[in-house]
N, CA and C atoms as an extended XYZ file, in Angstrom:
300
Properties=species:S:1:pos:R:3:atomname:S:1:resname:S:1:resid:I:1 pbc="F F F"
N       -24.802     -171.405      -11.207 N   UNK     1
C       -25.448     -172.029      -10.097 CA  UNK     1
C       -25.003     -173.400      -10.081 C   UNK     1
N       -24.567     -173.738       -8.731 N   UNK     2
C       -24.201     -175.228       -8.390 CA  UNK     2
C       -25.167     -175.984       -7.599 C   UNK     2
N       -25.233     -177.098       -8.216 N   UNK     3
C       -26.073     -177.973       -7.616 CA  UNK     3
C       -25.391     -179.278       -6.944 C   UNK     3
N       -25.712     -179.477       -5.555 N   UNK     4
C       -25.004     -180.424       -5.094 CA  UNK     4
C       -25.715     -181.872       -5.458 C   UNK     4
N       -24.768     -182.913       -5.812 N   UNK     5
C       -24.946     -184.153       -6.492 CA  UNK     5
C       -24.813     -185.377       -5.348 C   UNK     5
N       -25.656     -186.235       -4.959 N   UNK     6
C       -25.137     -187.171       -4.259 CA  UNK     6
C       -24.588     -188.017       -5.071 C   UNK     6
N       -23.196     -188.943       -4.225 N   UNK     7
C       -22.377     -189.730       -4.928 CA  UNK     7
C       -22.154     -190.793       -3.912 C   UNK     7
N       -21.759     -191.958       -4.040 N   UNK     8
C       -21.344     -193.081       -3.062 CA  UNK     8
C       -19.974     -193.423       -3.065 C   UNK     8
N       -19.448     -193.603       -2.061 N   UNK     9
C       -18.096     -193.677       -2.127 CA  UNK     9
C       -17.682     -195.250       -2.525 C   UNK     9
N       -16.824     -195.231       -3.559 N   UNK    10
C       -16.579     -196.748       -4.002 CA  UNK    10
C       -15.248     -197.336       -3.647 C   UNK    10
N       -14.352     -196.418       -3.646 N   UNK    11
C       -12.935     -196.830       -3.261 CA  UNK    11
C       -12.300     -195.523       -2.523 C   UNK    11
N       -11.991     -195.721       -1.016 N   UNK    12
C       -11.288     -194.312       -0.306 CA  UNK    12
C       -10.222     -194.692       -0.263 C   UNK    12
N        -9.527     -193.265       -0.352 N   UNK    13
C        -8.081     -192.873       -0.057 CA  UNK    13
C        -8.020     -191.849        1.051 C   UNK    13
N        -6.561     -191.435        1.518 N   UNK    14
C        -6.585     -190.649        2.361 CA  UNK    14
C        -7.290     -189.438        2.440 C   UNK    14
N        -7.213     -188.684        1.224 N   UNK    15
C        -7.980     -187.166        1.061 CA  UNK    15
C        -9.048     -186.998       -0.176 C   UNK    15
N        -9.050     -188.122       -0.232 N   UNK    16
C       -10.063     -188.101       -1.555 CA  UNK    16
C       -10.623     -189.867       -1.836 C   UNK    16
N       -11.646     -189.902       -2.713 N   UNK    17
C       -12.365     -191.114       -3.060 CA  UNK    17
C       -12.989     -191.212       -4.238 C   UNK    17
N       -12.735     -192.284       -4.601 N   UNK    18
C       -13.664     -192.514       -6.199 CA  UNK    18
C       -14.979     -192.667       -5.773 C   UNK    18
N       -16.010     -192.066       -6.351 N   UNK    19
C       -17.465     -192.236       -5.908 CA  UNK    19
C       -18.228     -192.112       -7.262 C   UNK    19
N       -19.354     -192.895       -6.900 N   UNK    20
C       -20.383     -193.095       -7.869 CA  UNK    20
C       -21.603     -192.410       -7.839 C   UNK    20
N       -22.019     -191.758       -9.090 N   UNK    21
C       -23.342     -190.946       -8.804 CA  UNK    21
C       -24.178     -191.510      -10.270 C   UNK    21
N       -25.267     -190.630      -10.271 N   UNK    22
C       -26.181     -190.902      -11.546 CA  UNK    22
C       -25.704     -190.651      -13.079 C   UNK    22
N       -24.355     -189.840      -12.708 N   UNK    23
C       -23.490     -189.413      -13.846 CA  UNK    23
C       -22.198     -190.131      -14.313 C   UNK    23
N       -21.880     -191.210      -13.415 N   UNK    24
C       -20.806     -191.802      -13.564 CA  UNK    24
C       -19.849     -191.722      -12.159 C   UNK    24
N       -18.634     -192.028      -12.489 N   UNK    25
C       -17.519     -191.987      -11.676 CA  UNK    25
C       -16.695     -191.064      -11.576 C   UNK    25
N       -16.189     -190.367      -10.403 N   UNK    26
C       -15.601     -189.215      -10.314 CA  UNK    26
C       -14.579     -189.517       -9.062 C   UNK    26
N       -13.564     -188.812       -9.087 N   UNK    27
C       -12.633     -188.663       -7.885 CA  UNK    27
C       -13.117     -187.446       -7.088 C   UNK    27
N       -13.300     -187.675       -5.787 N   UNK    28
C       -13.918     -186.426       -5.147 CA  UNK    28
C       -13.096     -186.408       -4.045 C   UNK    28
N       -12.831     -184.729       -3.928 N   UNK    29
C       -12.144     -184.210       -2.703 CA  UNK    29
C       -12.555     -184.765       -1.180 C   UNK    29
N       -12.161     -185.283       -0.277 N   UNK    30
C       -12.928     -185.438        1.041 CA  UNK    30
C       -12.471     -184.969        2.214 C   UNK    30
N       -11.451     -183.868        1.968 N   UNK    31
C       -11.108     -183.147        3.468 CA  UNK    31
C       -12.059     -182.594        4.136 C   UNK    31
N       -13.250     -182.045        3.367 N   UNK    32
C       -14.262     -181.435        4.281 CA  UNK    32
C       -15.250     -182.237        5.200 C   UNK    32
N       -15.000     -183.581        4.729 N   UNK    33
C       -15.988     -184.604        5.414 CA  UNK    33
C       -14.989     -185.523        6.120 C   UNK    33
N       -13.784     -185.737        5.775 N   UNK    34
C       -12.902     -186.858        6.238 CA  UNK    34
C       -12.877     -188.003        5.378 C   UNK    34
N       -12.151     -188.893        5.635 N   UNK    35
C       -12.305     -190.241        5.150 CA  UNK    35
C       -13.437     -190.973        5.557 C   UNK    35
N       -14.187     -191.462        4.379 N   UNK    36
C       -15.488     -192.171        4.438 CA  UNK    36
C       -15.465     -193.466        4.002 C   UNK    36
N       -15.865     -194.638        4.852 N   UNK    37
C       -15.869     -195.819        4.378 CA  UNK    37
C       -16.489     -196.187        3.035 C   UNK    37
N       -16.305     -197.324        2.357 N   UNK    38
C       -16.934     -197.759        1.170 CA  UNK    38
C       -18.444     -197.574        1.373 C   UNK    38
N       -19.432     -197.295        0.420 N   UNK    39
C       -20.818     -197.390        0.541 CA  UNK    39
C       -21.461     -196.190        1.387 C   UNK    39
N       -20.604     -195.091        1.693 N   UNK    40
C       -21.082     -193.907        2.285 CA  UNK    40
C       -21.645     -192.955        1.296 C   UNK    40
N       -22.637     -192.436        1.496 N   UNK    41
C       -23.001     -191.184        0.462 CA  UNK    41
C       -22.763     -190.023        1.065 C   UNK    41
N       -22.353     -189.300       -0.126 N   UNK    42
C       -21.896     -187.910        0.346 CA  UNK    42
C       -22.459     -186.748       -0.682 C   UNK    42
N       -22.949     -185.386       -0.365 N   UNK    43
C       -23.224     -184.794       -1.193 CA  UNK    43
C       -22.278     -183.952       -1.762 C   UNK    43
N       -21.882     -183.906       -3.247 N   UNK    44
C       -20.631     -183.211       -3.759 CA  UNK    44
C       -21.156     -182.000       -4.513 C   UNK    44
N       -20.148     -181.022       -4.280 N   UNK    45
C       -20.442     -179.878       -5.222 CA  UNK    45
C       -19.041     -179.561       -5.726 C   UNK    45
N       -19.055     -179.330       -7.134 N   UNK    46
C       -17.599     -178.714       -7.820 CA  UNK    46
C       -16.399     -179.903       -7.535 C   UNK    46
N       -16.765     -181.130       -7.134 N   UNK    47
C       -15.607     -182.022       -7.144 CA  UNK    47
C       -15.275     -182.445       -5.729 C   UNK    47
N       -15.912     -181.794       -4.733 N   UNK    48
C       -15.786     -181.986       -3.113 CA  UNK    48
C       -16.925     -182.433       -2.494 C   UNK    48
N       -16.783     -183.315       -1.618 N   UNK    49
C       -17.801     -183.911       -0.650 CA  UNK    49
C       -17.979     -182.810        0.235 C   UNK    49
N       -19.347     -182.132        0.662 N   UNK    50
C       -19.504     -181.287        1.625 CA  UNK    50
C       -20.319     -181.791        2.748 C   UNK    50
N       -20.948     -182.831        2.548 N   UNK    51
C       -21.610     -183.275        3.414 CA  UNK    51
C       -21.838     -184.983        3.384 C   UNK    51
N       -21.859     -185.654        4.619 N   UNK    52
C       -22.163     -187.005        4.671 CA  UNK    52
C       -23.874     -187.354        4.728 C   UNK    52
N       -24.382     -188.002        3.966 N   UNK    53
C       -25.801     -188.126        3.500 CA  UNK    53
C       -26.036     -189.625        4.370 C   UNK    53
N       -27.312     -189.539        4.613 N   UNK    54
C       -27.938     -190.854        4.908 CA  UNK    54
C       -28.388     -191.540        3.630 C   UNK    54
N       -28.452     -192.544        3.412 N   UNK    55
C       -28.916     -193.106        2.116 CA  UNK    55
C       -30.481     -192.747        1.881 C   UNK    55
N       -31.476     -192.757        2.576 N   UNK    56
C       -32.824     -192.173        2.520 CA  UNK    56
C       -32.662     -190.702        2.066 C   UNK    56
N       -31.685     -189.674        2.427 N   UNK    57
C       -31.698     -188.488        1.768 CA  UNK    57
C       -31.372     -188.439        0.437 C   UNK    57
N       -30.178     -189.203        0.380 N   UNK    58
C       -29.482     -189.228       -0.899 CA  UNK    58
C       -30.475     -189.734       -1.993 C   UNK    58
N       -31.359     -190.678       -1.572 N   UNK    59
C       -32.495     -190.666       -2.535 CA  UNK    59
C       -33.361     -189.606       -2.909 C   UNK    59
N       -33.754     -189.215       -1.791 N   UNK    60
C       -34.804     -187.853       -1.924 CA  UNK    60
C       -34.195     -186.871       -2.984 C   UNK    60
N       -32.661     -186.689       -2.641 N   UNK    61
C       -31.871     -185.497       -3.508 CA  UNK    61
C       -32.042     -185.985       -4.998 C   UNK    61
N       -31.740     -187.366       -5.278 N   UNK    62
C       -31.501     -188.132       -6.806 CA  UNK    62
C       -32.808     -187.857       -7.216 C   UNK    62
N       -34.104     -188.428       -6.699 N   UNK    63
C       -35.663     -188.053       -6.927 CA  UNK    63
C       -35.792     -186.536       -7.571 C   UNK    63
N       -35.219     -185.593       -6.612 N   UNK    64
C       -35.544     -184.281       -6.848 CA  UNK    64
C       -34.721     -183.785       -8.386 C   UNK    64
N       -33.474     -184.305       -8.274 N   UNK    65
C       -32.620     -184.128       -9.501 CA  UNK    65
C       -33.246     -184.638      -10.819 C   UNK    65
N       -33.890     -185.881      -10.574 N   UNK    66
C       -34.412     -186.582      -11.842 CA  UNK    66
C       -35.648     -185.614      -12.207 C   UNK    66
N       -36.524     -185.178      -11.277 N   UNK    67
C       -37.500     -184.648      -11.532 CA  UNK    67
C       -37.270     -183.005      -12.475 C   UNK    67
N       -36.232     -182.504      -11.685 N   UNK    68
C       -35.652     -181.276      -12.553 CA  UNK    68
C       -35.246     -181.621      -14.063 C   UNK    68
N       -34.653     -182.841      -14.421 N   UNK    69
C       -34.046     -183.447      -15.521 CA  UNK    69
C       -35.673     -183.379      -16.217 C   UNK    69
N       -36.394     -184.029      -15.613 N   UNK    70
C       -37.791     -184.491      -16.504 CA  UNK    70
C       -38.445     -183.161      -16.844 C   UNK    70
N       -38.458     -182.225      -15.721 N   UNK    71
C       -39.272     -180.860      -15.979 CA  UNK    71
C       -38.791     -180.110      -17.100 C   UNK    71
N       -37.428     -180.205      -17.238 N   UNK    72
C       -36.576     -179.414      -18.293 CA  UNK    72
C       -36.636     -180.126      -19.764 C   UNK    72
N       -37.203     -181.465      -19.719 N   UNK    73
C       -37.460     -182.076      -20.857 CA  UNK    73
C       -39.159     -181.893      -21.180 C   UNK    73
N       -39.714     -181.164      -20.580 N   UNK    74
C       -41.096     -181.206      -20.661 CA  UNK    74
C       -41.951     -182.431      -19.882 C   UNK    74
N       -41.352     -183.129      -19.120 N   UNK    75
C       -42.313     -184.231      -18.269 CA  UNK    75
C       -41.924     -184.140      -17.136 C   UNK    75
N       -43.022     -183.815      -16.405 N   UNK    76
C       -42.660     -183.478      -14.892 CA  UNK    76
C       -43.941     -184.241      -14.078 C   UNK    76
N       -43.267     -184.747      -13.288 N   UNK    77
C       -44.572     -185.477      -12.177 CA  UNK    77
C       -44.018     -185.083      -10.747 C   UNK    77
N       -44.674     -184.310       -9.965 N   UNK    78
C       -44.315     -183.724       -8.727 CA  UNK    78
C       -44.032     -184.907       -7.646 C   UNK    78
N       -45.330     -185.550       -7.843 N   UNK    79
C       -45.356     -186.667       -6.736 CA  UNK    79
C       -44.343     -187.744       -7.073 C   UNK    79
N       -43.666     -187.855       -7.862 N   UNK    80
C       -42.583     -188.961       -8.070 CA  UNK    80
C       -41.160     -188.409       -7.853 C   UNK    80
N       -40.901     -186.864       -7.958 N   UNK    81
C       -39.825     -186.167       -7.707 CA  UNK    81
C       -39.576     -185.571       -6.290 C   UNK    81
N       -40.935     -185.601       -5.519 N   UNK    82
C       -40.886     -184.733       -4.267 CA  UNK    82
C       -42.108     -185.787       -3.204 C   UNK    82
N       -41.957     -187.140       -3.478 N   UNK    83
C       -42.891     -188.043       -2.738 CA  UNK    83
C       -42.781     -187.662       -1.247 C   UNK    83
N       -41.647     -187.070       -0.627 N   UNK    84
C       -41.646     -186.644        0.662 CA  UNK    84
C       -42.317     -185.383        1.152 C   UNK    84
N       -42.892     -184.827       -0.005 N   UNK    85
C       -43.401     -183.548        0.216 CA  UNK    85
C       -44.947     -183.680       -0.107 C   UNK    85
N       -45.407     -184.816       -0.655 N   UNK    86
C       -46.816     -184.831       -1.142 CA  UNK    86
C       -47.587     -185.242        0.308 C   UNK    86
N       -48.710     -184.538        0.163 N   UNK    87
C       -49.588     -184.735        1.394 CA  UNK    87
C       -49.156     -184.375        2.980 C   UNK    87
N       -48.531     -183.281        2.876 N   UNK    88
C       -48.164     -182.637        4.069 CA  UNK    88
C       -47.993     -181.054        3.803 C   UNK    88
N       -48.130     -180.685        4.834 N   UNK    89
C       -47.877     -179.036        5.087 CA  UNK    89
C       -46.277     -178.646        4.954 C   UNK    89
N       -45.869     -177.695        4.187 N   UNK    90
C       -44.436     -177.409        4.292 CA  UNK    90
C       -44.074     -176.809        5.694 C   UNK    90
N       -42.787     -177.194        5.839 N   UNK    91
C       -42.291     -176.711        7.316 CA  UNK    91
C       -40.958     -176.158        7.026 C   UNK    91
N       -40.727     -175.166        7.719 N   UNK    92
C       -39.210     -174.450        7.878 CA  UNK    92
C       -38.433     -175.510        8.385 C   UNK    92
N       -37.143     -175.583        7.900 N   UNK    93
C       -36.228     -176.237        8.563 CA  UNK    93
C       -35.663     -175.707       10.193 C   UNK    93
N       -35.116     -176.529       10.730 N   UNK    94
C       -35.081     -175.894       12.348 CA  UNK    94
C       -34.447     -174.723       12.566 C   UNK    94
N       -33.397     -174.833       11.582 N   UNK    95
C       -32.449     -173.550       11.733 CA  UNK    95
C       -33.428     -172.184       11.517 C   UNK    95
N       -34.322     -172.039       10.766 N   UNK    96
C       -35.105     -171.105       10.516 CA  UNK    96
C       -36.523     -170.676       11.381 C   UNK    96
N       -36.720     -171.737       12.419 N   UNK    97
C       -37.771     -171.559       13.180 CA  UNK    97
C       -37.323     -170.647       14.380 C   UNK    97
N       -38.352     -170.230       14.837 N   UNK    98
C       -38.164     -169.187       15.901 CA  UNK    98
C       -38.217     -170.121       17.393 C   UNK    98
N       -37.398     -169.777       18.217 N   UNK    99
C       -37.016     -170.881       19.403 CA  UNK    99
C       -38.542     -170.561       20.239 C   UNK    99
N       -38.921     -171.753       20.724 N   UNK   100
C       -39.995     -171.615       21.687 CA  UNK   100
C       -39.611     -171.704       22.891 C   UNK   100
């Protein structure tokens, strides 16, 4: 199973960039998202950036991944890991909703 990991561009090069994430720094292939300026957040899978993220979305994904790590260690607080889902009804993403 592959899990997307948010990383922030530290130094951009033409087709790749040094990025920093929760587990350290890595060279990331940027060909799918194009060259991005320093400070940009990207979602990475297997060493390649697949999506440009807003900082808020990157923070949500990081919190969910931290919650997963905590759950695997026997400590789980869903309110901390999924704060954006607390006190609201679940909703389908736009692409799964029926057209109105």
